[in-house]
C-alpha positions in Angstrom: -38.5 5.3 18.5 -35.9 3.8 20.7 -35.6 0.1 19.7 -33.1 -0.9 17.1 -34.4 -1.1 13.5 -34.8 -4.7 12.2 -33.1 -4.6 8.8 -33.1 -7.4 6.3 -30.3 -6.9 3.7 -30.9 -8.3 0.2 -27.6 -10.2 0.1 -26.8 -13.6 1.5 -24.4 -14.6 4.3 -21.2 -12.5 4.3 -17.9 -14.1 3.6 -14.4 -13.2 2.2 -15.9 -13.4 -1.3 -18.8 -11.0 -0.6 -18.8 -7.4 -1.8 -16.4 -5.3 0.4 -19.1 -2.6 0.4 -21.6 -4.9 2.1 -19.1 -6.3 4.5 -17.9 -2.8 5.6 -21.4 -1.4 5.8 -22.7 -4.2 8.1 -19.6 -4.0 10.2 -19.9 -0.2 10.6 -23.6 -0.5 11.6 -22.6 -2.9 14.4 -25.3 -3.4 17.0 -27.1 -0.2 16.1 -29.5 -2.3 14.0 -30.7 -5.9 14.1 -29.1 -6.9 10.8 -30.0 -10.1 9.0 -28.9 -11.4 5.6 -31.5 -12.4 3.0 -33.6 -15.5 2.6 -37.2 -15.8 1.3 -38.2 -17.3 4.7 -36.8 -14.3 6.6 -38.6 -11.9 4.2 -42.0 -13.5 4.7 -41.8 -14.6 8.3 -39.1 -12.5 10.0 -41.1 -9.3 9.8 -38.3 -6.9 9.3 -38.9 -3.2 9.6 -36.8 -2.5 6.5 -35.8 -4.5 3.5 -32.5 -2.8 2.4 -32.0 -3.7 -1.2 -28.6 -3.8 -2.9 -28.5 -4.9 -6.6 -32.2 -5.8 -6.8 -31.6 -8.1 -9.7 -29.5 -10.3 -7.4 -32.6 -11.2 -5.4 -34.3 -12.9 -8.4 -31.3 -14.0 -10.6 -30.6 -17.7 -11.0 -28.7 -20.0 -13.3 -32.0 -21.9 -13.8 -34.7 -20.0 -15.7 -37.6 -21.7 -13.8 -36.0 -20.8 -10.4 -35.5 -17.2 -11.5 -39.2 -16.9 -12.6 -40.3 -18.4 -9.2 -38.2 -15.8 -7.4 -39.7 -13.1 -9.5 -43.2 -14.2 -8.5 -42.2 -14.3 -4.8 -40.8 -10.8 -5.2 -44.0 -9.5 -6.7 -46.0 -11.1 -4.0 -43.9 -9.4 -1.3 -44.4 -6.0 -3.0 -48.2 -6.6 -2.8 -48.0 -7.5 0.9 -45.4 -5.1 2.2 -47.6 -2.1 2.8 -50.1 -3.8 5.1 -47.2 -5.5 6.8 -45.5 -2.0 7.2 -42.2 -3.3 5.7 -40.3 -0.3 4.3 -38.0 -0.7 1.3 -34.7 1.2 1.0 -32.7 0.8 -2.2 -29.0 1.6 -2.4 -28.4 2.6 -6.1 -25.2 0.8 -7.1 -26.4 0.8 -10.7 -29.2 2.7 -12.4 -30.1 -0.4 -14.5 -29.1 -4.1 -14.2 -25.9 -4.9 -16.1 -27.5 -8.0 -17.7 -31.0 -8.0 -19.0 -33.8 -9.8 -17.1 -36.9 -11.2 -18.6 -40.5 -12.0 -17.4 -41.4 -11.9 -13.8 -37.8 -11.0 -12.5 -37.8 -7.9 -14.8 -41.3 -6.9 -13.6 -40.2 -7.3 -9.9 -37.1 -5.2 -10.3 -38.9 -2.4 -12.2 -41.7 -2.4 -9.6 -39.4 -2.4 -6.6 -37.3 0.5 -8.0 -40.5 2.5 -8.7 -42.0 2.0 -5.3 -39.0 2.0 -2.9 -39.6 4.2 0.1 -36.1 5.7 0.0 -33.1 5.7 -2.3 -29.5 5.9 -1.1 -27.1 7.2 -3.7 -23.4 6.4 -3.2 -21.9 8.9 -5.5 -22.5 12.5 -6.5 -24.3 12.9 -9.8 -27.1 14.9 -11.4 -28.6 11.5 -12.3 -29.6 11.1 -8.6 -33.1 12.5 -9.1 -35.4 10.7 -6.7 -37.3 13.0 -4.4 -37.1 10.7 -1.3 -33.4 10.1 -1.3 -30.0 11.1 0.0 -26.4 10.7 -0.9 -24.2 8.6 1.4 -20.8 8.4 -0.2 -19.2 5.0 -1.0 -16.7 4.3 1.8 -13.2 2.8 1.5 -13.2 -0.7 0.2 -10.6 -2.5 2.4 -11.4 -3.4 6.0 -9.7 -1.4 8.7 -6.4 -2.6 9.9 -2.9 -3.5 8.4 -2.9 -3.6 4.7 -0.9 -6.0 2.5 0.4 -3.2 0.4 3.4 -3.4 -1.9 6.0 -0.5 -1.9 7.4 -1.4 -5.3 5.7 -0.6 -8.6 6.0 -2.8 -11.6 5.2 -1.8 -15.2 1.9 -3.7 -15.1 -1.5 -2.7 -16.6 -4.1 -4.4 -14.4 -7.8 -5.2 -14.7 -9.3 -6.9 -11.7 -12.8 -7.9 -10.5 -15.5 -10.1 -11.8 -15.0 -10.9 -15.5 -18.3 -10.0 -17.1 -19.3 -9.1 -20.7 -20.4 -5.5 -20.1 -17.0 -4.5 -18.8 -15.3 -4.1 -22.2 -12.3 -6.3 -21.3 -11.8 -7.2 -25.0 -11.2 -3.5 -25.8 -8.5 -3.4 -23.1 -6.8 -6.4 -24.6 -6.9 -4.9 -28.1 -5.7 -1.5 -26.9 -2.7 -3.2 -25.1 -1.9 -5.3 -28.2 -1.7 -2.3 -30.5 -0.2 0.1 -27.9 2.6 -2.4 -27.2 3.9 -0.4 -24.2 7.6 -0.9 -23.7 8.5 -3.4 -20.8 4.8 -3.4 -19.6 2.7 -6.5 -18.9 -1.1 -6.8 -19.0 -2.9 -8.9 -16.3 -6.6 -9.7 -16.3 -7.4 -11.0 -12.9 -10.8 -12.3 -11.7 -13.3 -15.0 -11.8 -15.6 -15.1 -14.8 -19.4 -15.1 -14.3 -19.8 -17.4 -17.3 -17.3 -20.2 -18.3 -17.9 -19.5 -22.0 -16.9 -15.9 -21.5 -13.7 -17.0 -19.6 -12.9 -19.1 -22.7 -13.4 -16.1 -24.9 -11.0 -14.0 -22.8 -8.5 -16.8 -22.9 -8.7 -16.9 -26.6 -8.5 -13.1 -27.0 -5.4 -12.8 -24.8 -3.7 -15.8 -26.5 -0.7 -14.5 -28.6 -0.7 -11.0 -27.0 2.9 -10.5 -25.8 3.3 -10.0 -22.0 -0.4 -10.6 -21.3 -2.0 -13.1 -18.9 -5.4 -14.1 -17.5 -5.9 -15.3 -13.9 -9.4 -16.7 -14.0 -10.0 -17.1 -10.3 -11.0 -15.4 -7.1 -8.0 -13.7 -5.6 -7.8 -13.5 -1.7 -7.9 -9.9 -0.4 -4.3 -9.7 0.8 -3.0 -11.0 -2.5 -5.3 -8.7 -4.5 -4.1 -5.7 -2.4 -0.5 -6.6 -3.2 -1.3 -7.0 -6.9 -3.1 -3.7 -7.2 -0.5 -1.7 -5.2 2.4 -3.1 -7.2 0.7 -2.2 -10.6 1.5 0.9 -12.5 -2.1 1.5 -13.6 -5.5 -0.1 -13.1 -7.7 0.1 -16.2 -11.5 -0.1 -16.0 -12.4 -0.5 -19.7 -16.2 -0.4 -19.1 -18.4 1.0 -21.8 -20.1 3.2 -19.2 -19.8 3.7 -15.5 -22.0 4.9 -12.7 -20.3 3.6 -9.7 -17.2 1.4 -9.1 -15.8 -0.1 -6.0 -12.8 -1.3 -8.0 -11.9 2.3 -8.8 -12.0 3.3 -5.1 -10.0 0.3 -4.0 -7.2 1.1 -6.6 -7.2 4.7 -5.3 -7.0 3.6 -1.7 -3.9 1.6 -2.6 -2.2 4.5 -4.4 -2.5 3.1 -7.9 -3.4 5.3 -10.9 -6.8 4.5 -12.5 -7.9 4.8 -16.1 -11.7 4.8 -16.3 -14.4 5.9 -18.8 -15.5 9.6 -18.8 -18.9 10.4 -17.3 -20.3 12.6 -14.7 -19.6 10.3 -11.8 -15.9 9.7 -12.7 -15.4 13.4 -13.6 -16.5 14.2 -10.0 -14.1 11.6 -8.6 -11.4 13.2 -10.7 -12.1 16.5 -9.2 -12.1 15.0 -5.7 -8.9 13.0 -6.0 -7.0 14.8 -8.9 -6.0 14.2 -12.5 -2.7 12.8 -11.2 -4.6 9.9 -9.7 -7.5 9.4 -12.3 -7.3 9.5 -16.1 -10.5 9.4 -18.1 -11.1 8.2 -21.7 -13.9 9.0 -24.1 -15.7 6.4 -26.1 -14.1 3.0 -26.5 -10.6 2.6 -25.0 -7.9 2.9 -27.6 -4.1 2.5 -27.6 -3.4 6.2 -27.5 -5.5 6.7 -24.4 -3.9 3.7 -22.7 -0.3 4.9 -23.4 -1.2 8.4 -22.1 -2.5 6.9 -18.8 0.7 4.9 -18.4 2.8 8.0 -18.8 0.6 10.0 -16.3 0.8 7.1 -13.8 4.6 7.1 -14.0 4.6 10.7 -12.7 1.9 10.2 -10.0 3.0 11.5 -6.6 3.9 9.1 -3.8 1.3 8.7 -1.1 -2.3 7.8 -0.6 -5.4 10.0 -1.1 -7.5 11.4 1.7 -10.6 9.3 2.2 -11.9 11.0 5.4 -15.1 12.4 3.9 -16.0 8.8 3.0 -15.5 7.3 6.5 -17.7 4.3 7.3 -18.6 5.8 10.7 -20.3 8.7 8.9 -22.0 6.3 6.5 -23.3 4.2 9.4 -24.8 7.3 11.1 -26.5 8.3 7.9 -27.9 4.8 7.3 -29.4 4.6 10.8 -31.1 8.0 10.3 -32.6 6.7 7.0 -34.0 3.6 8.6 -35.6 5.5 11.4 -37.0 8.1 9.0 -38.7 5.5 6.7 -40.0 3.5 9.7 -41.7 6.7 11.1 -43.2 7.7 7.8 
């Protein structure tokens, strides 16, 4: 097969606020595929060769319950029609289960799609990657190629960044910082909240905590790079973790990371070293936070080697997957 695969990605038009993973993947693929971003019209009338799904719940999620149910029905209809239309489904497994529970038709769609996908792409190394028709294509560097807005000066800052969502355990970080009371350190929670009521809860939780602040807004890429690279340690207080772009971005910028223990993070710790990644068991507590700050202060200067995660390698492997499923 010599023609370019027609690939419909499950996310919308790319912008500065899009996931860096999706921006970098599409950029690395270049003109080797006919890439289009998602709409229901394109799914049912564009006749792609491959629907490449990232975060399947995003296809059917809506702030309006009726809209979400309608999307779920459309998704189930597509799954009924895709075999006779010879549309293959490739699922990149960013998360094993949705972070926030779905109900009704959206839930049925996601479960059915995951069960019937023609191929799974795993982006980290884990024994949880159990699908037979699958391969592992490591998560590439987060930032786009080119000059980086990187700070050369560290401040005694404990930083959480990214979407502010309930499952991420941000309250535990605030409490750990409150009781640890690290000398001369500040805590910054930076990121847009998915739910205004949750933003209000975080504002309330952080109120009265000395040297703590909340920046409840999207932070442009250059500003975020400077904030991360000038922080002493990035903390991901998640209750569990399977994959994290935030962790890789912090590593790229040379900042120490404290993350929950688990097979995926333990393998990253082996890859990049204990001097760059600290792990905590259970819920984050003050002792674990203070230990990570001490370790971060002794971290060697320099950036980690990311060559095995080059996007050029990832693009080659993706094109191979598309051609494989199209020929099956």
